[in-house]
C-alpha positions in Angstrom: 16.4 -27.6 11.2 18.7 -24.9 12.1 16.7 -22.1 11.5 20.3 -19.7 12.1 21.4 -21.8 8.9 24.6 -20.2 7.1 23.7 -19.9 3.5 26.4 -18.5 2.0 28.8 -21.4 3.9 26.5 -24.1 1.9 26.8 -22.2 -1.1 30.5 -21.4 -1.0 30.9 -25.4 -0.4 28.8 -25.9 -3.8 31.1 -23.5 -5.5 33.6 -25.0 -4.9 32.9 -27.6 -7.4 33.5 -24.9 -10.5 37.1 -25.2 -11.7 37.2 -22.3 -13.9 37.9 -19.0 -11.4 36.4 -16.6 -13.9 33.3 -18.6 -13.9 33.4 -18.7 -10.6 33.8 -15.1 -9.7 31.2 -14.2 -12.0 28.6 -16.4 -10.1 30.0 -14.6 -7.2 29.5 -10.9 -8.4 25.9 -12.0 -9.9 24.6 -12.8 -7.0 26.2 -10.8 -4.5 28.6 -13.4 -2.8 31.1 -11.2 -1.4 29.5 -8.0 -0.2 25.5 -8.4 -1.1 24.9 -6.2 -4.2 24.3 -8.1 -7.5 26.4 -7.1 -10.3 23.9 -6.8 -13.6 25.4 -8.5 -16.9 26.6 -5.6 -18.7 29.0 -4.4 -15.3 30.3 -7.8 -15.2 30.6 -7.8 -19.0 32.3 -4.6 -18.9 35.0 -6.0 -16.4 35.9 -9.2 -18.3 35.8 -7.5 -21.5 32.8 -9.9 -23.0 29.4 -9.5 -24.6 26.4 -9.1 -21.8 25.0 -12.1 -24.0 28.8 -14.0 -23.0 28.2 -13.6 -19.8 24.7 -15.2 -19.6 26.0 -18.4 -21.3 28.6 -18.6 -18.7 26.0 -17.8 -16.1 23.3 -20.9 -17.6 26.5 -23.3 -18.4 27.6 -22.8 -14.2 23.4 -23.8 -13.5 23.2 -26.7 -15.2 26.5 -28.1 -13.6 25.6 -26.8 -10.3 22.4 -28.7 -10.4 24.2 -32.3 -10.7 22.2 -34.2 -7.6 25.5 -34.4 -5.6 25.8 -30.4 -5.5 22.1 -29.9 -5.2 21.8 -32.8 -2.2 24.4 -30.1 0.0 21.5 -27.7 -0.4 18.9 -29.5 0.6 19.3 -28.2 3.9 18.6 -24.3 2.5 15.4 -25.9 0.1 13.9 -27.5 3.8 13.6 -23.8 5.6 12.3 -22.3 2.3 9.6 -24.9 1.9 8.8 -24.6 5.4 8.6 -20.5 4.7 6.5 -20.8 1.4 4.4 -23.5 2.2 3.3 -21.0 5.2 2.8 -18.3 3.2 0.3 -19.9 0.3 3.1 -21.2 -1.5 3.5 -17.7 -2.9 6.1 -14.9 -0.9 6.9 -11.9 -2.1 10.9 -12.1 -3.0 11.9 -9.4 -0.8 10.0 -10.5 2.1 10.9 -14.1 1.7 14.9 -13.5 1.4 14.7 -10.4 4.2 12.7 -13.3 6.4 15.1 -15.9 6.2 18.3 -14.1 6.0 17.2 -11.6 9.0 17.8 -8.7 7.3 16.2 -5.7 5.3 19.4 -4.8 3.8 21.6 -6.4 1.2 23.7 -9.0 2.6 25.7 -12.3 0.9 23.2 -14.3 3.1 20.4 -13.0 0.2 22.6 -13.4 -2.6 23.1 -17.1 -1.4 19.2 -17.6 -0.5 18.9 -16.0 -4.3 21.2 -18.3 -5.8 19.5 -21.4 -3.9 16.2 -20.9 -4.9 17.6 -20.5 -8.8 19.1 -24.1 -8.2 15.7 -25.3 -6.3 14.4 -27.4 -9.3 11.2 -26.8 -7.8 11.2 -23.0 -7.2 9.8 -20.3 -9.7 10.2 -16.5 -10.2 8.3 -14.1 -11.8 9.8 -11.0 -12.4 8.2 -7.5 -11.2 4.7 -6.6 -13.6 2.1 -4.0 -13.5 0.2 -6.7 -11.6 2.4 -8.3 -8.9 6.1 -7.7 -7.4 8.7 -10.0 -7.9 7.7 -12.9 -6.4 9.0 -16.7 -5.5 6.2 -19.6 -5.5 7.1 -23.3 -5.9 3.3 -24.0 -6.8 2.0 -22.8 -10.0 -1.7 -23.6 -9.0 -1.1 -21.5 -6.3 -0.2 -18.7 -8.4 -3.1 -18.8 -10.9 -5.3 -19.2 -7.9 -3.6 -16.0 -6.1 -4.2 -14.5 -9.6 -8.0 -15.0 -9.6 -8.8 -14.0 -6.3 -6.8 -10.6 -6.8 -8.6 -9.8 -9.5 -12.4 -10.7 -8.0 -11.0 -8.6 -5.2 -10.3 -5.5 -7.4 -13.4 -6.0 -9.0 -14.9 -5.8 -5.8 -13.1 -2.8 -4.5 -14.1 -0.9 -7.2 -17.6 -1.4 -6.8 -17.6 -0.5 -3.1 -15.3 2.4 -3.3 -14.2 2.5 0.4 -11.0 1.0 2.1 -11.1 -2.2 4.4 -10.1 -3.8 7.2 -7.7 -7.0 6.7 -10.5 -8.8 8.5 -13.1 -7.7 6.1 -10.4 -8.4 3.2 -9.8 -12.1 4.4 -13.5 -12.4 4.7 -14.3 -11.6 1.0 -11.6 -14.2 0.0 -13.9 -16.6 1.7 -16.8 -15.4 -0.4 -15.1 -16.7 -3.3 -15.2 -20.9 -1.8 -11.2 -20.1 -0.7 -10.4 -21.8 2.8 -7.1 -21.0 3.4 -5.1 -19.5 6.7 -5.2 -16.0 7.5 -1.1 -16.3 7.1 -1.2 -17.4 3.0 -4.3 -15.0 2.3 -2.0 -12.1 3.4 1.2 -13.2 2.2 -1.5 -12.8 -1.6 -2.1 -9.2 -0.7 1.7 -8.7 -0.5 2.6 -9.6 -3.8 -0.1 -7.9 -5.6 0.6 -4.4 -6.6 -2.9 -3.5 -7.3 -3.6 -3.3 -3.8 -2.2 -2.2 -0.8 -2.4 -0.9 3.2 -2.4 2.5 4.2 -1.0 4.3 7.3 -4.3 3.3 9.2 -4.2 -0.5 8.5 -6.9 0.0 5.5 -6.7 -2.2 2.3 -7.2 -0.6 -0.8 -6.9 -0.2 -4.7 -3.3 1.6 -5.2 -4.9 4.4 -7.0 -6.9 5.4 -4.3 -5.8 8.7 -2.6 -6.8 6.8 0.8 -4.4 4.7 0.2 -1.7 6.0 -1.6 -1.4 9.5 -1.0 0.3 11.8 -3.4 1.0 15.2 -2.3 -0.3 17.3 0.6 -4.2 17.8 -0.5 -4.2 13.9 -1.1 -2.7 13.5 2.6 -5.2 15.8 4.4 -7.6 13.7 2.1 -6.8 10.6 4.1 -6.4 12.3 7.4 -10.4 13.8 7.8 -11.6 10.7 6.0 -9.7 8.6 8.8 -10.9 11.7 12.0 -14.8 12.0 10.1 -14.9 14.9 12.0 -13.9 18.6 10.1 -10.1 20.0 11.8 -8.4 23.1 11.6 -6.1 23.0 8.8 -3.0 23.0 11.3 -4.2 20.2 13.3 -4.3 18.7 9.5 -1.1 19.2 9.5 -0.5 18.0 12.5 -1.9 14.7 12.2 -0.4 14.7 8.3 3.6 14.2 10.4 2.1 11.8 13.2 1.1 9.7 10.3 4.4 9.5 8.9 2.8 10.4 5.4 6.2 10.9 3.4 9.5 11.6 4.3 9.2 15.8 4.6 7.5 17.1 7.4 4.0 19.0 6.0 4.0 22.4 6.6 0.6 24.2 7.9 1.0 27.3 5.4 1.2 24.3 2.4 -1.5 22.1 3.8 -4.0 25.3 4.2 -3.3 26.4 0.4 -4.1 22.6 -0.8 -7.7 22.7 1.4 -8.7 26.0 -0.2 -7.7 25.3 -3.9 -9.4 21.5 -3.6 -13.2 21.1 -3.7 -13.1 18.1 -2.1 -13.1 20.6 1.2 -15.4 22.6 2.5 -14.7 25.9 4.9 -16.7 25.1 7.6 -15.5 27.5 10.2 -12.7 29.8 10.7 -9.2 27.5 9.1 -11.6 24.5 9.8 -12.3 22.3 6.6 -14.5 19.6 6.6 -14.8 16.5 3.1 -18.0 17.9 0.6 -18.9 14.1 0.4 -20.2 14.4 4.1 -22.9 16.9 3.1 -21.2 20.1 3.7 -21.6 23.0 1.3 -19.8 26.0 0.6 -20.7 29.4 1.2 -21.6 31.6 4.1 -24.2 30.7 7.1 -26.7 33.0 5.1 -26.0 31.2 2.6 -26.3 27.6 4.8 -29.6 29.4 6.3 -31.2 29.5 2.9 -30.1 25.8 1.5 -32.0 24.6 4.8 -35.0 26.7 3.9 -35.0 25.6 0.2 -35.0 22.1 1.0 -37.1 22.2 3.8 -39.8 25.0 3.4 -40.9 26.8 7.0 -38.5 25.7 10.2 -38.9 26.8 14.0 -35.7 28.5 14.6 -34.1 25.7 16.7 -34.8 23.5 13.9 -32.9 26.2 11.6 -30.2 26.1 14.5 -29.8 22.1 14.5 -29.5 21.8 10.6 -27.2 24.5 10.3 -25.0 23.7 12.4 -24.8 20.1 10.7 -22.8 21.7 8.0 -21.3 24.7 9.9 -19.0 25.3 12.7 -20.5 28.5 13.8 -22.1 29.8 17.1 -25.8 29.6 17.8 -25.6 33.5 18.2 -24.1 33.7 14.4 -26.8 31.8 12.8 -29.6 34.1 15.0 -28.3 37.1 13.9 -28.2 35.9 10.3 -31.8 34.6 10.6 -33.1 38.3 11.1 -32.0 39.3 8.1 -35.1 40.2 7.0 -34.0 40.7 3.1 -33.5 37.1 2.8 -35.7 35.6 5.7 -39.3 35.9 7.1 -41.1 35.1 10.4 -44.7 33.8 9.6 -47.4 34.2 12.3 -46.4 30.9 13.6 -43.0 31.6 14.1 -41.7 30.2 11.7 -38.8 30.8 9.0 -39.2 31.3 5.5 -37.2 31.9 2.5 -38.1 35.8 1.8 -40.0 36.2 -1.9 
């Protein structure tokens, strides 16, 4: 089968069988068969001075005529390519990706309109409009859609419990835990149609409501960068990495990022202009506060042990820790050379 099939050519051939010029024009407008822009019922009704409902009735009557076996037979090359695509995708596909892949363009085009009309006329294809749960999609199997729905629910529940983004391979292996053995392409298509799960700029999957997946504003973007880098960073470096990752259409400004890091409790200042995530175990406060916390948790410690523990949570020079440790108002060195909190 020729994969460079001209869908418009076949559709034009089919539409020649509509004798009423206005009806034919309405179908052309409704599916963007001339300029790629699909017109609404309202816009078409205004053009012809008729109601939206009347436009819909004309459209439905035209569909009935166009579904005659002799005309449907003309579209069989279209149906072959559509079925071939859907069957490789687990028999379910996000509408925009289906149209873009087969029409070989991401932008609006008459080819996409012709494909949409072919899908509409094909008896085995079913369209599901966009909902809170799914993007607009097409399927040639209700059973496949039911399976996708069930698997996505199970995966969402698992993600809710685990609360951390995962790689594609991990997600695909999770599907197999549920007793489903489908090709990677099919399972990826299931992920593509759901609106509950998405992929971030670093290839990780998670719930769309998570800031690691769908960051909103500089603070969420900074959080995502720190999570990805897994180490404290200077605020200027955070801004630089936000821009490198393409997180948003506007360039992140270092000062804006700094302001958000200061205000948000998820971040802790651990050095001059350098921030870490609180969830890593870092706590706010001065070096003196950090020493006090270490001694409070461990009782007495040697100088080296104090250094080791404090430097886990503060990016400061060793001398800074040692100078603070000499503050006899807060810390006492016993006869064994161990440090404790002053009473």
